[in-house]
GUVO-816453 format. One record per residue (C-alpha): residue in one letter; x, y, z. Coordinates in steps of 0.2 Angstrom, whole numbers, plus 5000, padded with zeros to 4 digits. Layout:
! GUVO-816453
<resn = A | px = X | py = Y | pz = Z>
...
This chain:
! GUVO-816453
<resn = M | px = 5087 | py = 5032 | pz = 4907>
<resn = Q | px = 5090 | py = 5015 | pz = 4916>
<resn = L | px = 5079 | py = 5019 | pz = 4931>
<resn = L | px = 5065 | py = 5023 | pz = 4919>
<resn = E | px = 5067 | py = 5007 | pz = 4909>
<resn = I | px = 5067 | py = 4997 | pz = 4925>
<resn = I | px = 5051 | py = 5005 | pz = 4931>
<resn = K | px = 5043 | py = 5002 | pz = 4913>
<resn = N | px = 5048 | py = 4984 | pz = 4912>
<resn = R | px = 5041 | py = 4980 | pz = 4929>
<resn = I | px = 5025 | py = 4989 | pz = 4926>
<resn = I | px = 5023 | py = 4981 | pz = 4909>
<resn = W | px = 5025 | py = 4963 | pz = 4916>
<resn = I | px = 5014 | py = 4966 | pz = 4931>
<resn = V | px = 5000 | py = 4974 | pz = 4921>
<resn = F | px = 5001 | py = 4960 | pz = 4908>
<resn = A | px = 4999 | py = 4946 | pz = 4922>
<resn = T | px = 4985 | py = 4956 | pz = 4930>
<resn = V | px = 4975 | py = 4959 | pz = 4914>
<resn = I | px = 4976 | py = 4940 | pz = 4911>
<resn = F | px = 4971 | py = 4936 | pz = 4928>
<resn = Y | px = 4956 | py = 4948 | pz = 4928>
<resn = I | px = 4949 | py = 4942 | pz = 4911>
<resn = V | px = 4949 | py = 4924 | pz = 4918>
<resn = F | px = 4942 | py = 4930 | pz = 4935>
<resn = I | px = 4927 | py = 4940 | pz = 4926>
<resn = L | px = 4923 | py = 4926 | pz = 4914>
<resn = I | px = 4922 | py = 4913 | pz = 4929>
<resn = S | px = 4911 | py = 4925 | pz = 4939>
<resn = D | px = 4899 | py = 4929 | pz = 4924>
<resn = A | px = 4906 | py = 4943 | pz = 4913>
<resn = E | px = 4888 | py = 4948 | pz = 4907>
<resn = K | px = 4881 | py = 4951 | pz = 4925>
<resn = I | px = 4897 | py = 4960 | pz = 4930>
<resn = S | px = 4895 | py = 4971 | pz = 4915>
<resn = K | px = 4877 | py = 4975 | pz = 4920>
<resn = D | px = 4882 | py = 4978 | pz = 4938>
<resn = F | px = 4895 | py = 4991 | pz = 4932>
<resn = S | px = 4883 | py = 5000 | pz = 4921>
<resn = Q | px = 4871 | py = 5004 | pz = 4935>
<resn = I | px = 4885 | py = 5013 | pz = 4945>
<resn = K | px = 4881 | py = 5032 | pz = 4947>
<resn = P | px = 4895 | py = 5044 | pz = 4942>
<resn = E | px = 4894 | py = 5053 | pz = 4958>
<resn = F | px = 4899 | py = 5037 | pz = 4967>
<resn = L | px = 4915 | py = 5036 | pz = 4957>
<resn = I | px = 4920 | py = 5054 | pz = 4959>
<resn = L | px = 4918 | py = 5052 | pz = 4978>
<resn = I | px = 4928 | py = 5036 | pz = 4978>
<resn = F | px = 4943 | py = 5043 | pz = 4969>
<resn = L | px = 4942 | py = 5059 | pz = 4979>
<resn = L | px = 4943 | py = 5049 | pz = 4995>
<resn = V | px = 4958 | py = 5038 | pz = 4988>
<resn = F | px = 4967 | py = 5053 | pz = 4983>
<resn = L | px = 4964 | py = 5061 | pz = 5000>
<resn = S | px = 4971 | py = 5046 | pz = 5009>
<resn = H | px = 4987 | py = 5048 | pz = 4999>
<resn = I | px = 4988 | py = 5066 | pz = 5004>
<resn = V | px = 4988 | py = 5060 | pz = 5022>
<resn = K | px = 5001 | py = 5047 | pz = 5019>
<resn = S | px = 5012 | py = 5059 | pz = 5010>
<resn = F | px = 5011 | py = 5070 | pz = 5025>
<resn = R | px = 5016 | py = 5055 | pz = 5036>
<resn = Q | px = 5031 | py = 5054 | pz = 5025>
<resn = K | px = 5035 | py = 5072 | pz = 5027>
<resn = E | px = 5033 | py = 5071 | pz = 5046>
<resn = L | px = 5045 | py = 5056 | pz = 5047>
<resn = L | px = 5058 | py = 5065 | pz = 5037>
<resn = N | px = 5056 | py = 5080 | pz = 5049>
<resn = I | px = 5059 | py = 5069 | pz = 5064>
<resn = I | px = 5076 | py = 5064 | pz = 5057>
<resn = G | px = 5081 | py = 5082 | pz = 5052>
<resn = E | px = 5076 | py = 5082 | pz = 5034>
<resn = K | px = 5064 | py = 5096 | pz = 5030>
<resn = I | px = 5058 | py = 5097 | pz = 5012>
<resn = P | px = 5043 | py = 5108 | pz = 5006>
<resn = F | px = 5026 | py = 5100 | pz = 5006>
<resn = R | px = 5023 | py = 5100 | pz = 4987>
<resn = Q | px = 5040 | py = 5093 | pz = 4983>
<resn = N | px = 5037 | py = 5079 | pz = 4996>
<resn = F | px = 5020 | py = 5076 | pz = 4989>
<resn = F | px = 5026 | py = 5073 | pz = 4971>
<resn = I | px = 5040 | py = 5062 | pz = 4977>
<resn = Y | px = 5028 | py = 5051 | pz = 4988>
<resn = M | px = 5016 | py = 5050 | pz = 4973>
<resn = A | px = 5030 | py = 5045 | pz = 4961>
<resn = G | px = 5034 | py = 5030 | pz = 4973>
<resn = L | px = 5017 | py = 5023 | pz = 4970>
<resn = S | px = 5022 | py = 5018 | pz = 4952>
<resn = L | px = 5029 | py = 5002 | pz = 4960>
<resn = I | px = 5017 | py = 4999 | pz = 4974>
<resn = N | px = 5011 | py = 4983 | pz = 4965>
<resn = T | px = 5028 | py = 4975 | pz = 4969>
<resn = P | px = 5028 | py = 4961 | pz = 4982>
<resn = G | px = 5024 | py = 4969 | pz = 4999>
<resn = G | px = 5025 | py = 4986 | pz = 4991>
<resn = V | px = 5044 | py = 4986 | pz = 4992>
<resn = G | px = 5045 | py = 4995 | pz = 4975>
<resn = T | px = 5041 | py = 5011 | pz = 4985>
<resn = F | px = 5059 | py = 5011 | pz = 4990>
<resn = I | px = 5062 | py = 5019 | pz = 4973>
<resn = K | px = 5057 | py = 5035 | pz = 4983>
<resn = S | px = 5075 | py = 5035 | pz = 4990>
<resn = Y | px = 5081 | py = 5038 | pz = 4973>
<resn = Y | px = 5070 | py = 5054 | pz = 4971>
<resn = L | px = 5073 | py = 5060 | pz = 4988>
<resn = K | px = 5092 | py = 5059 | pz = 4985>
<resn = E | px = 5091 | py = 5067 | pz = 4968>
<resn = K | px = 5078 | py = 5080 | pz = 4971>
<resn = A | px = 5079 | py = 5084 | pz = 4989>
<resn = Q | px = 5097 | py = 5079 | pz = 4994>
<resn = V | px = 5090 | py = 5067 | pz = 5007>
<resn = P | px = 5104 | py = 5054 | pz = 5011>
<resn = V | px = 5099 | py = 5037 | pz = 5006>
<resn = E | px = 5102 | py = 5029 | pz = 5023>
<resn = K | px = 5089 | py = 5041 | pz = 5030>
<resn = S | px = 5076 | py = 5039 | pz = 5017>
<resn = I | px = 5077 | py = 5020 | pz = 5018>
<resn = S | px = 5073 | py = 5021 | pz = 5036>
<resn = V | px = 5058 | py = 5032 | pz = 5033>
<resn = I | px = 5051 | py = 5021 | pz = 5019>
<resn = F | px = 5054 | py = 5005 | pz = 5030>
<resn = W | px = 5044 | py = 5012 | pz = 5044>
<resn = E | px = 5031 | py = 5018 | pz = 5032>
<resn = R | px = 5028 | py = 5000 | pz = 5027>
<resn = Y | px = 5029 | py = 4995 | pz = 5045>
<resn = H | px = 5015 | py = 5007 | pz = 5050>
<resn = D | px = 5005 | py = 5002 | pz = 5035>
<resn = L | px = 5004 | py = 4984 | pz = 5043>
<resn = L | px = 5002 | py = 4991 | pz = 5060>
<resn = A | px = 4987 | py = 5002 | pz = 5055>
<resn = G | px = 4979 | py = 4988 | pz = 5045>
<resn = T | px = 4981 | py = 4976 | pz = 5059>
<resn = A | px = 4973 | py = 4988 | pz = 5072>
<resn = I | px = 4958 | py = 4991 | pz = 5060>
<resn = I | px = 4955 | py = 4973 | pz = 5058>
<resn = L | px = 4957 | py = 4970 | pz = 5077>
<resn = S | px = 4944 | py = 4984 | pz = 5081>
<resn = S | px = 4931 | py = 4976 | pz = 5069>
<resn = L | px = 4933 | py = 4959 | pz = 5078>
<resn = V | px = 4924 | py = 4966 | pz = 5093>
<resn = F | px = 4908 | py = 4967 | pz = 5082>
<resn = Y | px = 4911 | py = 4954 | pz = 5069>
<resn = F | px = 4920 | py = 4938 | pz = 5073>
<resn = S | px = 4931 | py = 4930 | pz = 5060>
<resn = L | px = 4943 | py = 4916 | pz = 5062>
<resn = I | px = 4951 | py = 4920 | pz = 5046>
<resn = S | px = 4954 | py = 4938 | pz = 5052>
<resn = I | px = 4960 | py = 4932 | pz = 5069>
<resn = S | px = 4973 | py = 4921 | pz = 5060>
<resn = L | px = 4980 | py = 4935 | pz = 5050>
<resn = I | px = 4980 | py = 4946 | pz = 5066>
<resn = I | px = 4991 | py = 4933 | pz = 5075>
<resn = I | px = 5003 | py = 4932 | pz = 5060>
<resn = S | px = 5005 | py = 4950 | pz = 5058>
<resn = S | px = 5007 | py = 4953 | pz = 5076>
<resn = I | px = 5021 | py = 4941 | pz = 5076>
<resn = I | px = 5029 | py = 4950 | pz = 5062>
<resn = L | px = 5027 | py = 4967 | pz = 5070>
<resn = I | px = 5034 | py = 4962 | pz = 5086>
<resn = G | px = 5048 | py = 4953 | pz = 5079>
<resn = V | px = 5053 | py = 4967 | pz = 5067>
<resn = Y | px = 5051 | py = 4980 | pz = 5081>
<resn = L | px = 5063 | py = 4971 | pz = 5092>
<resn = L | px = 5076 | py = 4969 | pz = 5078>
<resn = M | px = 5075 | py = 4987 | pz = 5074>
<resn = R | px = 5078 | py = 4992 | pz = 5092>
<resn = M | px = 5095 | py = 4982 | pz = 5091>
<resn = Q | px = 5109 | py = 4993 | pz = 5085>
<resn = S | px = 5118 | py = 4979 | pz = 5077>
<resn = F | px = 5103 | py = 4974 | pz = 5065>
<resn = P | px = 5101 | py = 4990 | pz = 5055>
<resn = L | px = 5120 | py = 4990 | pz = 5052>
<resn = S | px = 5119 | py = 4972 | pz = 5046>
<resn = L | px = 5104 | py = 4977 | pz = 5035>
<resn = Y | px = 5113 | py = 4991 | pz = 5027>
<resn = K | px = 5128 | py = 4979 | pz = 5023>
<resn = K | px = 5116 | py = 4967 | pz = 5014>
<resn = L | px = 5107 | py = 4981 | pz = 5005>
<resn = S | px = 5124 | py = 4988 | pz = 4999>
<resn = K | px = 5128 | py = 4971 | pz = 4991>
<resn = T | px = 5113 | py = 4971 | pz = 4979>
<resn = R | px = 5117 | py = 4976 | pz = 4962>
<resn = F | px = 5104 | py = 4990 | pz = 4960>
<resn = I | px = 5109 | py = 4998 | pz = 4977>
<resn = S | px = 5128 | py = 4997 | pz = 4974>
<resn = K | px = 5126 | py = 5005 | pz = 4957>
<resn = N | px = 5114 | py = 5019 | pz = 4961>
<resn = F | px = 5119 | py = 5022 | pz = 4980>
<resn = P | px = 5137 | py = 5018 | pz = 4982>
<resn = D | px = 5139 | py = 5029 | pz = 4997>
<resn = L | px = 5125 | py = 5020 | pz = 5007>
<resn = G | px = 5130 | py = 5018 | pz = 5026>
<resn = P | px = 5123 | py = 5015 | pz = 5043>
<resn = S | px = 5112 | py = 5029 | pz = 5051>
<resn = E | px = 5104 | py = 5032 | pz = 5068>
<resn = S | px = 5087 | py = 5036 | pz = 5059>
<resn = F | px = 5080 | py = 5018 | pz = 5062>
<resn = S | px = 5082 | py = 5019 | pz = 5081>
<resn = I | px = 5076 | py = 5038 | pz = 5081>
<resn = L | px = 5060 | py = 5033 | pz = 5072>
<resn = A | px = 5058 | py = 5018 | pz = 5083>
<resn = N | px = 5055 | py = 5028 | pz = 5100>
<resn = S | px = 5038 | py = 5027 | pz = 5107>
<resn = K | px = 5033 | py = 5045 | pz = 5103>
<resn = N | px = 5038 | py = 5044 | pz = 5085>
<resn = M | px = 5030 | py = 5027 | pz = 5083>
<resn = T | px = 5014 | py = 5033 | pz = 5090>
<resn = K | px = 5014 | py = 5048 | pz = 5078>
<resn = G | px = 5017 | py = 5037 | pz = 5063>
<resn = W | px = 5004 | py = 5024 | pz = 5068>
<resn = L | px = 4991 | py = 5038 | pz = 5071>
<resn = L | px = 4994 | py = 5046 | pz = 5054>
<resn = S | px = 4994 | py = 5029 | pz = 5046>
<resn = G | px = 4978 | py = 5024 | pz = 5054>
<resn = F | px = 4970 | py = 5040 | pz = 5048>
<resn = G | px = 4976 | py = 5037 | pz = 5030>
<resn = W | px = 4970 | py = 5019 | pz = 5029>
<resn = A | px = 4953 | py = 5023 | pz = 5037>
<resn = I | px = 4950 | py = 5035 | pz = 5023>
<resn = D | px = 4955 | py = 5021 | pz = 5011>
<resn = S | px = 4943 | py = 5009 | pz = 5019>
<resn = L | px = 4929 | py = 5022 | pz = 5018>
<resn = A | px = 4932 | py = 5023 | pz = 4999>
<resn = V | px = 4930 | py = 5004 | pz = 4998>
<resn = Y | px = 4914 | py = 5006 | pz = 5008>
<resn = V | px = 4908 | py = 5019 | pz = 4996>
<resn = V | px = 4912 | py = 5006 | pz = 4982>
<resn = F | px = 4901 | py = 4994 | pz = 4991>
<resn = L | px = 4887 | py = 5007 | pz = 4991>
<resn = A | px = 4889 | py = 5011 | pz = 4973>
<resn = L | px = 4885 | py = 4993 | pz = 4969>
<resn = N | px = 4870 | py = 4993 | pz = 4982>
<resn = V | px = 4878 | py = 4983 | pz = 4995>
<resn = D | px = 4879 | py = 4989 | pz = 5013>
<resn = L | px = 4888 | py = 4978 | pz = 5025>
<resn = G | px = 4893 | py = 4992 | pz = 5037>
<resn = Y | px = 4909 | py = 5002 | pz = 5038>
<resn = L | px = 4918 | py = 4990 | pz = 5050>
<resn = L | px = 4913 | py = 4974 | pz = 5042>
<resn = T | px = 4918 | py = 4981 | pz = 5025>
<resn = S | px = 4935 | py = 4986 | pz = 5032>
<resn = Q | px = 4938 | py = 4969 | pz = 5040>
<resn = I | px = 4935 | py = 4961 | pz = 5023>
<resn = Y | px = 4945 | py = 4973 | pz = 5014>
<resn = F | px = 4960 | py = 4973 | pz = 5025>
<resn = T | px = 4960 | py = 4954 | pz = 5029>
<resn = S | px = 4961 | py = 4951 | pz = 5010>
<resn = L | px = 4974 | py = 4965 | pz = 5008>
<resn = G | px = 4984 | py = 4957 | pz = 5022>
<resn = Y | px = 4984 | py = 4939 | pz = 5015>
<resn = G | px = 4988 | py = 4946 | pz = 4998>
<resn = A | px = 5004 | py = 4955 | pz = 5005>
<resn = L | px = 5009 | py = 4939 | pz = 5014>
<resn = S | px = 5009 | py = 4930 | pz = 4998>
<resn = L | px = 5023 | py = 4941 | pz = 4992>
<resn = L | px = 5015 | py = 4941 | pz = 4974>
<resn = P | px = 5015 | py = 4958 | pz = 4965>
<resn = G | px = 5000 | py = 4967 | pz = 4973>
<resn = G | px = 4995 | py = 4951 | pz = 4980>
<resn = I | px = 4987 | py = 4948 | pz = 4964>
<resn = G | px = 4976 | py = 4932 | pz = 4964>
<resn = V | px = 4977 | py = 4930 | pz = 4983>
<resn = H | px = 4968 | py = 4946 | pz = 4988>
<resn = E | px = 4954 | py = 4944 | pz = 4975>
<resn = S | px = 4951 | py = 4926 | pz = 4979>
<resn = M | px = 4950 | py = 4930 | pz = 4998>
<resn = Q | px = 4939 | py = 4945 | pz = 4996>
<resn = D | px = 4928 | py = 4935 | pz = 4985>
<resn = F | px = 4927 | py = 4921 | pz = 4997>
<resn = L | px = 4923 | py = 4932 | pz = 5012>
<resn = L | px = 4910 | py = 4941 | pz = 5002>
<resn = L | px = 4901 | py = 4925 | pz = 4997>
<resn = R | px = 4901 | py = 4920 | pz = 5016>
<resn = Q | px = 4890 | py = 4936 | pz = 5018>
<resn = G | px = 4877 | py = 4928 | pz = 5007>
<resn = L | px = 4881 | py = 4939 | pz = 4991>
<resn = E | px = 4879 | py = 4932 | pz = 4974>
<resn = L | px = 4895 | py = 4927 | pz = 4964>
<resn = H | px = 4894 | py = 4941 | pz = 4951>
<resn = V | px = 4890 | py = 4954 | pz = 4964>
<resn = A | px = 4905 | py = 4949 | pz = 4975>
<resn = S | px = 4917 | py = 4949 | pz = 4960>
<resn = S | px = 4910 | py = 4966 | pz = 4955>
<resn = L | px = 4914 | py = 4973 | pz = 4972>
<resn = V | px = 4932 | py = 4965 | pz = 4971>
<resn = V | px = 4936 | py = 4972 | pz = 4954>
<resn = L | px = 4929 | py = 4989 | pz = 4957>
<resn = S | px = 4938 | py = 4990 | pz = 4974>
<resn = R | px = 4955 | py = 4985 | pz = 4967>
<resn = L | px = 4953 | py = 4997 | pz = 4952>
<resn = S | px = 4949 | py = 5012 | pz = 4963>
<resn = T | px = 4963 | py = 5008 | pz = 4976>
<resn = I | px = 4979 | py = 4999 | pz = 4971>
<resn = W | px = 4977 | py = 5002 | pz = 4952>
<resn = F | px = 4972 | py = 5020 | pz = 4953>
<resn = A | px = 4987 | py = 5023 | pz = 4964>
<resn = T | px = 4998 | py = 5014 | pz = 4952>
<resn = I | px = 4992 | py = 5025 | pz = 4938>
<resn = L | px = 4994 | py = 5041 | pz = 4948>
<resn = G | px = 5012 | py = 5035 | pz = 4952>
<resn = I | px = 5016 | py = 5033 | pz = 4934>
<resn = F | px = 5010 | py = 5050 | pz = 4930>
<resn = F | px = 5020 | py = 5058 | pz = 4944>
<resn = T | px = 5035 | py = 5047 | pz = 4940>
<resn = R | px = 5035 | py = 5054 | pz = 4922>
<resn = F | px = 5034 | py = 5072 | pz = 4929>
<resn = A | px = 5048 | py = 5069 | pz = 4941>
<resn = I | px = 5060 | py = 5062 | pz = 4928>
<resn = R | px = 5056 | py = 5076 | pz = 4916>
<resn = R | px = 5060 | py = 5089 | pz = 4929>
<resn = Q | px = 5076 | py = 5080 | pz = 4934>
């Protein structure tokens, strides 16, 4: 199947590049000390971390279901959850745009028109950025960071600019025309056309609903990262931990590298070193937090993608 081959090829190259990066990253940070740090982690911490991350994805899948409901597409919770999870297989693409693969599954398995699913996935990405920006902003009240403030300014410009464009009726139409000219879209979604879904999801009531659900989901994610820190005997407090994590995540996303690889890790390492942590401890925190969030999500996505394709 062509779609499966595309996913496999992307994942293989991303995993290969990531493995090389982490080998170098760990060697520079002192592999022996990092190995010792990991050996001291209690199993109950790991169980709690992965449960929290999984819970955050349940919340985000519910957000997807609610956004679909708003535009008149009602699908069962279980089916919606499986489709959402399958989309995580390509979350490591630049800016997470690979999650637009969910359009394919929503069309094939739930008969949701592509123009509607694209609008839902677009606003999901928008609300992710909005929620992350809000969490960083709230932390700045207690922990000042010029690096985080710079990110807030950049993300705010993007958020305001995109929102204003989406409120213009001509822009979504122009966007669909450009999408329809891409090879993958034209071949797999030849009937792609304009939709009112963008503007419906952009009204204040629906924006507030999407933002609240996103904030709840990402707050659970940052709680999981906080537990990662506790697992390695580091307690910087929930808000400061969230600021460091989301600031690193934001700069990684802006880099447009797959999963923000390299940029996210370097930024998080730098911010942790500024807190007075030793290099090997900071690097251990970076590696474990990345493994338990984005890479755990990718593994879950691959599992659910295989299930979705077999059921097709």
